[in-house]
C-alpha positions as CSV (number, residue, x, y, z in Angstrom):
1,X,-26.2,-11.6,30.0
2,X,-29.0,-14.1,29.5
3,X,-29.8,-16.9,31.9
4,X,-27.5,-19.3,30.0
5,X,-24.5,-16.8,30.4
6,X,-24.3,-16.2,26.6
7,X,-23.9,-12.7,25.2
8,X,-27.1,-11.3,23.6
9,X,-27.6,-12.5,20.0
10,X,-28.2,-8.9,18.9
11,X,-30.7,-6.1,19.0
12,X,-34.2,-7.5,19.2
13,X,-36.5,-6.6,16.3
14,X,-33.6,-5.3,14.1
15,X,-32.7,-6.7,10.7
16,X,-29.5,-8.8,10.8
17,X,-27.9,-6.6,8.2
18,X,-28.5,-3.5,10.4
19,X,-27.6,-5.1,13.7
20,X,-24.1,-4.0,14.7
21,X,-24.2,-6.0,17.9
22,X,-24.9,-9.2,15.9
23,X,-22.4,-8.4,13.2
24,X,-19.6,-7.9,15.8
25,X,-20.0,-11.3,17.5
26,X,-16.9,-13.5,17.4
27,X,-18.9,-16.1,15.3
28,X,-19.4,-13.5,12.5
29,X,-15.6,-12.8,12.0
30,X,-15.6,-14.7,8.7
31,X,-18.4,-12.6,7.4
32,X,-16.7,-9.4,8.5
33,X,-13.6,-10.5,6.7
34,X,-15.5,-11.2,3.5
35,X,-17.2,-7.8,3.7
36,X,-13.9,-6.0,4.0
37,X,-12.7,-7.9,0.9
38,X,-15.9,-7.1,-1.1
39,X,-16.2,-3.5,-0.2
40,X,-12.8,-2.6,-1.6
41,X,-13.0,-5.1,-4.5
42,X,-16.3,-3.7,-5.8
43,X,-15.0,-0.1,-5.7
44,X,-11.8,-1.0,-7.5
45,X,-13.8,-2.8,-10.2
46,X,-16.2,0.1,-10.6
47,X,-13.2,2.4,-11.1
48,X,-11.6,0.0,-13.5
49,X,-8.4,-0.4,-11.5
50,X,-6.6,-3.2,-13.2
51,X,-3.1,-2.8,-11.8
52,X,-1.3,-0.7,-9.2
53,X,2.1,0.5,-8.2
54,X,2.4,0.3,-4.4
55,X,4.3,2.9,-2.4
56,X,5.3,2.0,1.2
57,X,7.2,4.2,3.7
58,X,7.1,5.7,7.1
59,X,4.0,7.5,8.3
60,X,6.3,9.6,10.4
61,X,8.4,11.3,7.7
62,X,7.3,14.9,7.7
63,X,6.2,17.0,4.8
64,X,8.0,20.4,4.2
65,X,4.9,22.1,5.6
66,X,5.0,20.0,8.8
67,X,8.6,20.9,9.4
68,X,7.5,24.6,9.5
69,X,4.4,23.9,11.5
70,X,4.2,26.0,14.7
71,X,3.8,24.0,17.9
72,X,5.1,20.7,16.4
73,X,7.4,18.4,18.4
74,X,10.7,20.2,17.6
75,X,12.9,17.4,19.1
76,X,11.2,14.7,17.0
77,X,11.2,16.8,13.9
78,X,14.9,17.4,14.3
79,X,15.5,13.7,14.3
80,X,13.3,13.2,11.2
81,X,14.4,16.2,9.3
82,X,17.2,14.4,7.4
83,X,14.6,12.0,6.1
84,X,12.2,14.7,5.0
85,X,13.7,14.8,1.5
86,X,12.1,11.4,0.9
87,X,8.6,13.0,1.2
88,X,9.4,15.2,-1.8
89,X,10.9,12.1,-3.6
90,X,7.8,10.0,-3.0
91,X,5.6,12.9,-4.2
92,X,7.6,13.1,-7.4
93,X,7.4,9.4,-7.8
94,X,3.6,9.5,-7.5
95,X,3.4,12.2,-10.1
96,X,5.7,10.3,-12.5
97,X,3.9,7.0,-12.3
98,X,0.5,8.6,-12.5
99,X,1.3,10.7,-15.5
100,X,3.3,8.2,-17.5
101,X,2.0,4.8,-16.3
102,X,-1.6,4.8,-17.5
103,X,-3.6,5.8,-14.4
104,X,-5.0,9.0,-16.1
105,X,-7.0,7.1,-18.7
106,X,-9.4,4.2,-18.4
107,X,-8.8,1.9,-21.4
108,X,-10.9,-1.1,-22.4
109,X,-9.1,-3.3,-19.9
110,X,-9.1,-0.6,-17.1
111,X,-6.7,1.8,-15.5
112,X,-3.1,0.6,-15.2
113,X,-0.4,1.4,-12.6
114,X,-2.6,3.4,-10.3
115,X,-0.7,4.6,-7.2
116,X,-1.8,2.7,-4.1
117,X,-0.6,3.3,-0.5
118,X,-1.4,2.4,3.1
119,X,-3.5,5.5,3.1
120,X,-1.8,7.3,6.0
121,X,0.4,10.3,6.5
122,X,4.1,10.7,5.7
123,X,5.4,8.8,2.6
124,X,2.0,7.4,1.9
125,X,0.5,10.9,1.8
126,X,3.3,12.1,-0.4
127,X,2.7,9.4,-3.1
128,X,-1.1,10.0,-3.1
129,X,-0.4,13.7,-3.2
130,X,1.8,13.3,-6.3
131,X,-1.0,11.5,-8.1
132,X,-3.4,14.2,-7.1
133,X,-1.0,16.8,-8.5
134,X,-1.6,15.5,-12.0
135,X,-5.3,14.8,-11.6
136,X,-4.9,11.0,-11.4
137,X,-6.9,8.7,-9.1
138,X,-5.0,6.9,-6.3
139,X,-5.8,4.4,-3.7
140,X,-5.5,4.5,0.1
141,X,-5.8,1.2,2.0
142,X,-5.9,2.6,5.5
143,X,-5.8,0.4,8.6
144,X,-7.5,1.4,11.8
145,X,-4.8,1.8,14.5
146,X,-4.5,3.6,17.8
147,X,-2.0,6.0,16.2
148,X,-1.4,7.3,12.6
149,X,-4.6,5.8,11.4
150,X,-6.4,8.8,9.8
151,X,-6.5,8.6,6.0
152,X,-4.6,11.4,4.3
153,X,-6.6,13.9,2.2
154,X,-5.0,13.1,-1.1
155,X,-6.2,9.6,-2.0
156,X,-9.3,9.5,-4.1
157,X,-12.3,9.5,-1.7
158,X,-14.1,6.7,-3.4
159,X,-10.9,4.7,-3.4
160,X,-10.0,5.3,0.3
161,X,-10.7,2.3,2.4
162,X,-10.5,1.5,6.1
163,X,-9.6,-2.0,7.2
164,X,-9.8,-3.7,10.5
165,X,-7.9,-6.8,9.4
166,X,-4.2,-6.4,8.4
167,X,-4.4,-9.7,6.4
168,X,-7.2,-8.4,4.1
169,X,-5.4,-5.0,3.7
170,X,-2.3,-6.9,2.7
171,X,-4.2,-9.0,0.2
172,X,-5.6,-6.0,-1.5
173,X,-2.2,-4.3,-1.6
174,X,-0.6,-7.3,-3.3
175,X,-3.2,-8.7,-5.6
176,X,-3.1,-6.0,-8.3
177,X,0.5,-4.8,-7.8
178,X,2.8,-4.6,-10.8
179,X,5.5,-2.9,-8.8
180,X,6.4,-1.9,-5.2
181,X,8.4,1.2,-4.4
182,X,9.6,1.2,-0.8
183,X,10.9,4.3,0.9
184,X,12.5,4.5,4.4
185,X,10.3,3.3,7.1
186,X,9.9,1.3,10.3
187,X,8.3,-2.0,11.4
188,X,5.2,-1.6,9.2
189,X,7.2,-0.8,6.1
190,X,9.7,-3.6,6.6
191,X,6.8,-6.1,7.3
192,X,5.2,-5.2,3.9
193,X,8.6,-5.3,2.1
194,X,9.6,-8.7,3.3
195,X,6.2,-10.2,2.8
196,X,6.3,-9.2,-0.9
197,X,9.9,-10.3,-1.2
198,X,8.9,-13.7,0.3
199,X,6.1,-14.1,-2.2
200,X,8.5,-13.4,-5.0
201,X,11.2,-15.7,-3.7
202,X,8.8,-18.6,-3.2
203,X,6.9,-18.0,-6.4
204,X,3.6,-17.6,-4.6
205,X,2.9,-14.2,-6.0
206,X,2.6,-12.9,-9.6
207,X,5.5,-10.9,-11.0
208,X,6.0,-7.6,-9.2
209,X,9.1,-5.4,-9.5
210,X,10.5,-4.2,-6.1
211,X,12.6,-1.0,-5.9
212,X,14.0,0.4,-2.7
213,X,14.4,4.1,-2.7
214,X,17.2,5.6,-0.7
215,X,20.5,3.8,-0.9
216,X,22.0,5.3,2.2
217,X,19.0,4.2,4.3
218,X,18.6,0.7,2.9
219,X,22.3,-0.2,2.9
220,X,22.7,1.1,6.4
221,X,19.6,-0.6,7.8
222,X,19.4,-4.1,6.3
223,X,22.5,-6.3,5.8
224,X,21.4,-8.0,2.6
225,X,25.0,-9.0,1.8
226,X,25.3,-10.5,5.3
227,X,22.3,-12.7,4.7
228,X,23.9,-14.0,1.5
229,X,27.3,-14.5,3.3
230,X,25.6,-16.6,6.0
231,X,23.8,-18.7,3.5
232,X,20.4,-17.5,4.7
233,X,19.4,-16.3,1.2
234,X,20.8,-17.1,-2.2
235,X,22.9,-14.6,-4.1
236,X,20.3,-14.7,-6.8
237,X,17.7,-13.5,-4.3
238,X,19.3,-10.1,-4.5
239,X,17.9,-9.8,-8.0
240,X,14.4,-9.6,-6.5
241,X,15.0,-5.9,-5.7
242,X,17.1,-2.9,-6.7
243,X,18.3,0.0,-4.6
244,X,18.0,3.5,-6.2
245,X,18.4,7.1,-5.1
246,X,15.8,9.1,-7.0
247,X,12.2,9.0,-8.3
248,X,13.4,9.1,-11.9
249,X,15.9,6.2,-11.2
250,X,13.1,4.2,-9.7
251,X,10.8,4.8,-12.7
252,X,13.6,3.9,-15.1
253,X,14.1,0.6,-13.3
254,X,10.3,-0.1,-13.5
255,X,10.5,0.5,-17.3
256,X,13.6,-1.7,-17.6
257,X,11.6,-4.5,-15.9
258,X,8.7,-4.1,-18.4
259,X,6.2,-2.2,-16.3
260,X,4.4,-0.8,-19.4
261,X,4.7,-4.0,-21.4
262,X,3.3,-6.5,-19.0
263,X,0.3,-8.4,-20.3
264,X,-2.9,-8.4,-18.5
265,X,-2.3,-12.1,-17.7
266,X,0.5,-11.1,-15.4
267,X,-1.9,-9.6,-12.9
268,X,-4.6,-11.5,-10.9
269,X,-7.6,-11.3,-13.2
270,X,-10.6,-9.3,-12.1
271,X,-13.5,-11.7,-11.4
272,X,-16.0,-10.0,-13.6
273,X,-19.3,-11.6,-14.7
274,X,-18.6,-15.0,-13.4
275,X,-22.2,-15.6,-12.3
């Protein structure tokens, strides 16, 4: 501490841009927030990512390989094993969207319907893995957490980002999304789902189709009908999503909702060459 009891301004003699002590001061939070936005934004523009299909789901759902992994927590895996089929389903969904949705080829207005996830293990890994299976790029918007924070190895390295701020991560997840596929998950998955549903319900977000994959899970976990019966949501709000039971059924619903026909104006425009 200095004589006036203030923290040091930074490292003496070091350029501000190279001074991590200075950049991590509380007063620089706004600049750090802007840097998190720009780092991902510029990379997405460089790759021509115009629109995305977001996949959410639990980081804890194991892959088939993990179920056979020696030394794993057998008791935990026994509890999660019934959900493991959703890993394969999310992987299949990632393959289907990447192969049929436009991510493989960069057109004049960019790549469309690129798979994007929270970047972690479990369902997120599965969706990124499905894109990698067909040679398509995919995005990982990872968040630095005490647990489950390591990026999975299947998102495209140049499109794998690490965020400190949840708010900025959520913004990037939402701003290019044409659709959202939500697989079984916990607090984080539900948080993202209801944020997107709220944006749709209130008209604060652009059009994005929401599909919930796994009817047994979703009907047994969330009482959507009870919310309607109690007058807490309108009956029409149930049209904001559809519950399905397979990757192909999810894709068919996205097509029904015009995924491949949406005009570029339906998506937040990329701020290119605005001076």
